[in-house]
C-alpha positions as CSV (number, residue, x, y, z in Angstrom):
1,M,-3.1,-19.5,-12.0
2,A,-0.5,-17.4,-13.8
3,K,0.0,-20.1,-16.5
4,D,-3.8,-20.3,-16.9
5,A,-3.9,-16.6,-17.6
6,G,-1.2,-16.9,-20.3
7,F,1.7,-15.5,-18.4
8,A,5.1,-17.1,-18.6
9,T,6.1,-18.9,-15.4
10,E,9.8,-18.8,-16.0
11,R,12.2,-16.1,-17.0
12,Q,14.0,-17.9,-19.9
13,D,13.2,-15.1,-22.4
14,P,13.9,-11.6,-21.1
15,N,11.1,-10.3,-23.3
16,T,8.4,-12.4,-21.8
17,V,6.1,-10.9,-19.1
18,T,5.9,-13.0,-16.0
19,F,3.3,-12.7,-13.3
20,H,5.7,-11.6,-10.5
21,P,6.6,-8.1,-11.9
22,L,2.9,-7.4,-12.5
23,R,2.2,-8.3,-8.9
24,H,4.7,-5.8,-7.8
25,T,3.2,-3.2,-10.1
26,V,-0.3,-3.7,-8.6
27,A,1.1,-3.5,-5.0
28,S,3.0,-0.3,-5.9
29,W,0.0,1.3,-7.5
30,L,-2.1,0.6,-4.5
31,A,0.4,2.1,-2.1
32,M,0.9,5.2,-4.3
33,R,-2.9,5.7,-4.3
34,G,-2.9,5.8,-0.5
35,V,-4.3,2.3,0.2
36,D,-3.1,1.3,3.7
37,L,-0.3,-1.2,3.7
38,F,-2.4,-3.7,5.9
39,T,-4.9,-3.9,3.0
40,V,-2.1,-4.2,0.4
41,A,-0.6,-7.0,2.4
42,K,-3.9,-8.9,2.6
43,L,-4.6,-8.4,-1.1
44,M,-1.2,-9.8,-1.9
45,G,-1.8,-12.8,0.3
46,H,0.8,-12.0,3.0
47,S,0.1,-13.0,6.6
48,S,2.2,-10.0,7.9
49,I,2.7,-6.5,6.7
50,D,6.4,-6.4,7.5
51,M,7.7,-7.2,4.0
52,V,5.1,-4.9,2.5
53,V,6.2,-2.0,4.7
54,R,9.9,-2.6,3.7
55,V,9.2,-2.9,0.0
56,Y,6.3,-0.4,-0.6
57,G,6.3,1.8,2.4
58,H,8.3,4.6,0.7
59,L,5.6,4.9,-1.9
60,L,2.9,6.1,0.5
61,P,2.0,9.7,-0.6
62,D,2.1,12.3,2.2
63,H,1.3,9.7,4.9
64,K,3.1,11.7,7.6
65,R,1.5,15.0,6.7
66,R,-2.0,13.5,6.6
67,A,-1.5,11.8,10.0
68,M,-0.4,15.1,11.5
69,A,-3.3,16.9,9.9
70,Q,-5.8,14.4,11.4
71,L,-4.2,14.8,14.8
72,G,-4.4,18.5,14.5
73,A,-8.0,18.4,13.6
74,W,-8.8,16.0,16.5
75,L,-6.9,18.2,19.0
76,G,-8.7,21.3,17.6
77,S,-12.1,19.6,18.1
78,L,-11.1,18.8,21.7
79,H,-10.3,22.5,22.3
80,L,-13.7,23.5,20.9
81,L,-15.5,21.0,23.2
82,E,-13.6,22.3,26.2
83,A,-14.5,25.9,25.3
84,A,-18.2,25.0,25.0
85,A,-18.3,23.2,28.4
């Protein structure tokens, strides 16, 4: 497939572009835009997200902050429901 698209399939010349670095670039961009790593793994054709987490997990923007904000919003809505009861 890479050869059909005109990409070099071997790294004989350091100035040629191979498919593999472009694949990493796409996966990195997806992670940096906040796409969940399960989806990145599936798009890259991996059966497990383990390798994707190790390689691209550090690129997730604000994932801990967003998770805590969602939890806080959920807990706040529970408090409002209890107050209304």
